[in-house]
C-alpha positions in Angstrom: -128.4 107.8 -44.6 -128.6 105.2 -41.9 -125.8 104.1 -39.5 -126.7 100.4 -39.8 -126.2 100.5 -43.5 -123.3 103.1 -43.7 -121.0 100.8 -41.8 -120.3 97.5 -43.7 -117.5 95.1 -43.2 -117.9 93.6 -46.6 -114.8 93.8 -48.8 -114.9 95.3 -52.3 -114.2 92.5 -54.7 -114.9 89.7 -52.2 -118.6 90.1 -51.7 -119.3 86.5 -52.8 -116.9 85.2 -50.1 -118.1 87.4 -47.3 -118.0 85.7 -43.9 -117.7 86.6 -40.3 -114.2 85.6 -39.0 -113.8 84.3 -35.5 -110.7 85.9 -34.1 -109.7 89.1 -32.3 -109.2 91.4 -35.3 -112.2 93.0 -36.9 -112.3 93.5 -40.7 -111.7 97.3 -40.1 -108.5 96.5 -38.1 -107.4 94.3 -41.0 -107.8 97.3 -43.3 -105.4 99.2 -41.0 -102.9 96.3 -41.0 -103.0 95.9 -44.8 -102.2 99.6 -45.2 -99.4 99.8 -42.7 -97.6 96.8 -44.2 -98.0 97.9 -47.8 -95.3 99.3 -50.1 -97.3 102.5 -51.1 -97.5 103.3 -47.4 -93.8 102.7 -46.8 -93.0 105.0 -49.7 -94.6 107.9 -47.9 -91.5 108.1 -45.7 -89.7 109.6 -48.7 -92.4 112.0 -49.8 -92.4 115.7 -48.8 -95.2 116.9 -46.5 -94.4 120.7 -46.5 -90.8 121.2 -45.8 -87.9 119.6 -47.8 -86.9 116.2 -46.5 -84.9 116.6 -43.4 -81.2 117.2 -42.9 -80.0 117.5 -39.3 -83.5 118.6 -38.1 -86.3 116.1 -38.4 -89.6 117.5 -39.7 -92.7 115.7 -40.9 -92.9 113.7 -44.1 -96.0 112.1 -45.5 -95.5 108.9 -43.5 -95.3 110.6 -40.0 -98.1 112.9 -41.0 -100.3 110.0 -41.9 -99.6 108.2 -38.7 -100.4 111.3 -36.6 -103.6 111.9 -38.6 -104.6 108.2 -38.0 -104.0 108.6 -34.2 -106.2 111.7 -34.0 -108.8 110.0 -36.3 -109.0 107.0 -34.0 -109.8 109.3 -31.0 -112.4 111.2 -33.1 -114.0 107.9 -34.2 -114.1 106.5 -30.6 -115.4 109.7 -29.0 -118.1 110.2 -31.6 -119.3 106.6 -31.5 -119.5 106.6 -27.7 -121.6 109.8 -27.8 -123.8 108.5 -30.6 -124.5 105.2 -28.9 -125.5 107.1 -25.7 -127.8 109.1 -27.9 -129.1 106.0 -29.8 -128.8 103.0 -27.4 -130.3 100.7 -30.1 -127.0 101.0 -32.0 -124.9 99.5 -29.2 -124.6 96.1 -31.0 -123.8 97.6 -34.4 -120.6 98.3 -36.3 -120.8 101.9 -35.1 -118.7 100.8 -32.1 -115.8 100.3 -34.6 -115.8 103.8 -35.8 -112.4 104.5 -34.4 -110.8 101.6 -36.4 -112.6 102.7 -39.6 -111.6 106.4 -39.3 -108.1 105.4 -38.3 -107.6 103.2 -41.3 -109.1 105.8 -43.7 -106.7 108.5 -42.2 -103.8 106.1 -42.8 -104.7 105.9 -46.5 -105.8 109.5 -47.1 -102.4 110.6 -48.6 -101.4 107.4 -50.5 -102.2 108.9 -53.8 -100.1 112.1 -53.4 -97.2 112.4 -55.9 -93.7 113.4 -54.9 -92.8 116.9 -53.8 -95.9 117.7 -51.7 -98.9 119.6 -53.0 -96.7 121.2 -55.7 -96.5 117.7 -57.3 -100.3 117.7 -57.8 -100.2 121.1 -59.3 -97.2 120.1 -61.5 -99.2 117.2 -63.0 -102.3 119.2 -63.6 -100.6 122.2 -65.2 -98.4 120.0 -67.4 -101.5 119.1 -69.3 -103.5 122.4 -68.9 -100.7 124.9 -69.7 -97.5 122.9 -70.2 -96.0 120.6 -72.8 -98.8 118.1 -72.4 -101.4 120.4 -74.0 -101.2 118.7 -77.3 -102.9 115.6 -75.8 -106.2 117.5 -75.7 -106.5 117.1 -79.5 -104.3 114.1 -80.1 -105.8 111.1 -82.0 -104.1 107.7 -81.8 -103.0 107.0 -85.4 -103.6 103.2 -84.9 -107.2 103.2 -83.8 -108.3 106.8 -83.9 -108.7 106.8 -80.1 -108.7 110.2 -78.3 -109.4 111.5 -74.8 -113.0 112.5 -74.1 -113.7 115.8 -72.3 -114.3 114.0 -69.0 -111.0 112.0 -69.4 -109.1 115.2 -70.2 -110.6 116.8 -67.0 -109.0 113.9 -65.0 -105.6 115.0 -66.3 -105.8 118.7 -66.0 -107.3 118.6 -62.5 -105.2 115.8 -61.2 -106.1 115.2 -57.5 -104.2 113.2 -54.9 -107.4 112.2 -53.1 -108.9 110.6 -56.3 -105.5 109.0 -56.9 -105.6 107.4 -53.4 -109.0 105.9 -54.2 -107.7 104.6 -57.5 -104.6 103.1 -55.8 -106.8 101.3 -53.3 -109.3 99.9 -55.8 -107.6 99.7 -59.2 -107.6 96.4 -61.0 -104.0 96.1 -62.4 -103.2 94.2 -65.6 -106.7 93.1 -66.4 -107.1 91.0 -63.2 -110.8 90.8 -62.3 -110.1 91.9 -58.8 -107.2 94.0 -57.5 -106.2 96.8 -55.3 -106.2 96.4 -51.5 -109.6 94.7 -51.3 -110.7 97.1 -48.5 -114.0 97.2 -46.7 -116.7 99.4 -48.3 -116.9 101.8 -45.3 -113.1 102.4 -45.1 -113.0 103.2 -48.9 -116.0 105.6 -48.7 -114.4 107.4 -45.7 -111.4 108.6 -47.7 -113.4 110.1 -50.6 -113.3 113.7 -49.4 -114.9 115.2 -52.6 -117.4 112.6 -53.8 -117.8 113.9 -57.4 -116.2 113.5 -60.8 -113.5 115.7 -62.3 -115.9 117.3 -64.8 -117.4 119.2 -61.8 -113.9 120.4 -60.8 -114.3 123.7 -62.6 -116.4 125.2 -59.8 -114.5 123.2 -57.1 -110.7 122.5 -57.7 -111.0 119.1 -56.1 -112.7 115.8 -56.9 -112.9 112.3 -55.5 -112.6 109.8 -58.3 -111.3 109.5 -61.9 -113.5 108.4 -64.7 -112.0 104.9 -64.5 -113.2 104.5 -60.9 -116.7 105.9 -61.2 -118.3 102.4 -61.5 -116.5 101.4 -58.3 -117.7 104.4 -56.3 -121.2 103.8 -57.6 -121.0 100.3 -56.3 -119.8 101.5 -52.9 -122.5 104.2 -52.7 -125.3 101.7 -53.5 -124.1 99.2 -50.9 -123.9 101.8 -48.1 -126.9 103.9 -49.1 -125.0 107.0 -50.0 -127.4 109.2 -52.1 -126.5 110.7 -55.4 -127.1 114.4 -55.7 -128.7 116.0 -58.8 -126.0 117.0 -61.3 -125.8 117.7 -65.0 -125.7 114.7 -67.4 -122.4 112.9 -67.6 -121.3 114.0 -64.1 -121.5 112.3 -60.8 -122.0 113.9 -57.4 -122.7 112.1 -54.1 -123.3 113.1 -50.5 -120.3 112.5 -48.3 -120.0 109.4 -46.1 -120.3 110.9 -42.5 -116.9 109.5 -41.5 -115.3 111.7 -44.2 -115.9 114.7 -41.9 -113.9 113.0 -39.1 -111.0 112.1 -41.5 -111.0 115.6 -42.8 -110.9 117.0 -39.3 -108.0 114.8 -38.2 -106.1 116.0 -41.2 -107.0 119.6 -40.6 -105.9 119.4 -37.0 -102.6 117.7 -37.7 -101.3 119.6 -40.7 -102.0 123.0 -39.3 -100.7 122.4 -35.8 -97.8 120.2 -36.7 -96.6 122.7 -39.4 -96.4 125.3 -36.7 -94.3 123.0 -34.6 -92.0 122.2 -37.5 -91.7 125.9 -38.3 -90.5 126.5 -34.7 -87.9 123.7 -35.0 -86.6 125.2 -38.2 -86.6 128.7 -36.6 -89.0 130.1 -39.1 -91.1 131.0 -36.0 -89.6 132.1 -32.7 -90.6 130.6 -29.4 -92.6 133.6 -28.2 -94.8 133.9 -31.3 -95.3 130.1 -31.4 -96.4 130.0 -27.8 -98.7 132.9 -28.4 -100.3 131.2 -31.4 -100.9 128.0 -29.4 -102.1 129.5 -26.1 -104.7 131.5 -28.1 -106.8 128.3 -28.4 -107.7 128.5 -24.7 -109.6 130.9 -22.5 -107.8 132.8 -19.7 -108.3 130.0 -17.1 -106.9 127.4 -19.5 -103.9 129.6 -20.4 -103.0 130.1 -16.8 -103.2 126.3 -16.1 -100.9 125.6 -19.2 -98.5 128.4 -18.2 -98.0 126.8 -14.8 -97.2 123.5 -16.4 -94.8 125.1 -18.9 -92.7 126.3 -15.9 -92.0 122.7 -15.1 -90.4 122.2 -18.6 -87.0 123.9 -19.3 -86.4 122.9 -22.9 -88.2 125.3 -25.3 -88.9 122.6 -27.9 -90.5 120.4 -25.3 -92.6 123.3 -24.2 -93.9 123.6 -27.7 -94.6 119.9 -27.8 -96.6 120.1 -24.6 -98.6 123.1 -26.0 -99.2 121.3 -29.3 -100.6 118.3 -27.5 -103.0 120.5 -25.5 -104.2 122.2 -28.7 -104.7 118.9 -30.5 -106.7 117.6 -27.5 -108.8 120.7 -27.5 -109.6 120.6 -31.2 -110.3 116.8 -31.2 -112.9 117.3 -28.4 -114.5 120.2 -30.2 -114.8 118.4 -33.5 -116.3 115.3 -31.9 -118.8 117.6 -30.2 -119.7 119.3 -33.5 -120.2 116.0 -35.3 -122.6 114.7 -32.7 -124.5 117.9 -32.4 -124.9 118.1 -36.2 -125.6 114.4 -36.7 -129.0 114.9 -38.4 -127.6 117.4 -41.0 -124.6 115.1 -41.7 -126.8 112.1 -42.3 -129.2 114.1 -44.5 -126.3 115.5 -46.5 -127.1 119.1 -45.7 -124.2 119.9 -43.4 -122.2 122.8 -44.7 -118.4 123.4 -44.2 -115.9 121.4 -42.2 -116.1 120.4 -38.5 -113.3 122.9 -37.7 -115.4 125.7 -39.1 -118.2 125.0 -36.5 -116.1 124.7 -33.4 -116.3 127.3 -30.5 -115.3 130.9 -31.1 -112.0 131.0 -29.2 -110.4 127.9 -30.8 -111.8 128.8 -34.2 -110.3 132.2 -34.2 -107.0 130.7 -33.0 -107.0 128.2 -35.8 -107.6 131.0 -38.3 -104.6 132.8 -36.9 -102.5 129.7 -37.4 -103.7 129.5 -41.0 -102.8 133.1 -41.6 -99.4 132.7 -40.1 -98.7 129.5 -42.1 -99.5 131.2 -45.4 -97.5 134.2 -44.5 -94.3 132.6 -43.1 -94.3 128.9 -43.7 -95.8 128.1 -47.1 -94.0 131.0 -48.8 -90.7 130.4 -47.1 -87.6 130.0 -49.4 -87.1 126.3 -48.6 -90.7 125.4 -49.4 -90.8 127.4 -52.6 -87.5 125.9 -53.7 -88.9 122.3 -53.4 -91.9 123.4 -55.3 -89.8 124.8 -58.1 -87.7 121.6 -58.3 -90.8 119.4 -58.2 -92.3 121.2 -61.1 -89.2 120.7 -63.2 -88.7 117.1 -62.3 -92.3 116.0 -62.7 -92.9 117.9 -65.9 -89.8 116.4 -67.5 -90.8 112.8 -66.5 -94.3 113.3 -67.7 -93.1 114.8 -71.0 -90.9 111.8 -71.8 -93.3 109.1 -70.6 -96.3 110.7 -72.5 -94.3 110.8 -75.7 -93.2 107.2 -75.1 -96.7 105.7 -74.6 -98.0 107.6 -77.6 -95.1 106.6 -79.8 -93.9 103.2 -78.4 -92.3 102.2 -81.7 -89.4 104.7 -81.3 -86.2 103.4 -79.9 -85.9 105.9 -77.0 -89.6 105.2 -76.1 -88.8 101.5 -75.8 -85.9 102.3 -73.4 -88.3 104.3 -71.2 -91.1 101.8 -71.3 -88.7 98.9 -70.4 -87.8 100.8 -67.2 -91.5 100.7 -66.0 -92.7 97.9 -63.8 -95.1 95.4 -65.5 -97.7 96.3 -62.9 -98.5 99.5 -64.8 -100.7 99.1 -67.9 -98.3 101.2 -70.1 -99.3 99.2 -73.2 -103.1 99.4 -72.7 -105.1 99.7 -75.9 -107.0 102.9 -74.9 -105.1 106.2 -74.8 -106.8 107.1 -71.5 -105.7 103.9 -69.9 -102.1 104.4 -71.0 -102.1 108.0 -69.6 -103.5 106.9 -66.3 -100.8 104.2 -66.2 -98.2 107.0 -66.7 -99.8 108.9 -63.8 -99.8 105.8 -61.6 -96.1 105.4 -62.3 -95.0 109.0 -61.7 -97.3 109.7 -58.7 -96.1 106.5 -57.0 -92.5 107.7 -57.0 -90.8 109.0 -53.9 -89.0 112.4 -54.0 -85.6 110.7 -54.2 -86.6 108.2 -56.8 -88.1 110.9 -59.1 -85.0 113.1 -58.7 -82.7 110.2 -59.3 -84.6 109.1 -62.5 -84.6 112.7 -63.7 -80.9 113.0 -63.3 -80.2 109.7 -65.1 -82.5 110.6 -68.0 -80.8 113.9 -68.4 -77.3 112.4 -68.2 -76.4 114.0 -64.9 -76.0 110.7 -63.1 -74.9 107.4 -64.4 -75.0 104.0 -62.7 -71.6 102.9 -61.4 -70.7 99.3 -62.4 
């Protein structure tokens, strides 16, 4: 892959009208602005990150997480572009100088496709079809036209993936319009596809990057940017990652792991001593002594953890930028293995692993987190059960009531069964935690509108 081709400010859907605008904002900065002012981005404020939505103690939701990832991503993009231009002076006048804006925008969008109730929402959707009440759809044939789901389309449902759903949200053409979605630049779109292969390869890898409905769109992006397709069995699609995906992934890895530790301390899942021990472990002895001296200037324990967290994020950001530049040739050739985090220096890498181990032991299995997962499974499974029945049997009176409640932007009445099911997933995955719970209660007669 070549940097001069990988970074394009052309917009998907507006290629015929591509022009260089003469004002202060670049096209990649416009990507960021379009996202931050969008309704799907605002809805992230009411979607669970890890812990249940806050009561008296404020912890991270999807919105604050995305903003923080975007901030770290901007630093990663800026640092790597500066180093790469020093290494390749001939790129000084190219779009590589705008790497920070591209990565920042992609980070902002990386969680847009996640359903309510955190990662349990993704599992709830997939297992509804693979082992829940939705199993019948695997063999269902539409009585009107004999239409049924192909094996590849069924894989989209049973392996539902928030990353693929974000790509769909940003590019999908609603209601038959020739162009739709956010009309983002090619490079920003390519930078969010963490797993650039189709769902029928998800057996060996539980993740994938685009649904069957968006394969032609990703092909178009890959051809424009010169992203090579890898050999794969017939009917499947596998591509090399766009290099900036590694930076988006690293920003996400840094933020969710370190910020979850900080949130656990606020919620008293971790005490101050063990939290400080976890975070100080990222530094050598000289670094620890320097940080301890500064900690003595801060009396509030929460602020001490905030200072420590900022030091750790700075350390990890610099390490990931260094790894990216050192492994540039492997990344451009598509042979780089693992994540940037997995290649950082020994001391911070071992400390990161210790944080991961602690998170799985004490955070992700904590009662509050498990409770939100249990509730999420019940709410999402019920909504999917009712909506699936409604779009397959729209002539029924109750089905009509449910369908009438869905916004016209969703193609609930599409001719193909697959398109109707994807519209159901668009609808349910776009809900906030509160909206999904409220609809669940109303459908079950537990809550009635007050006139």
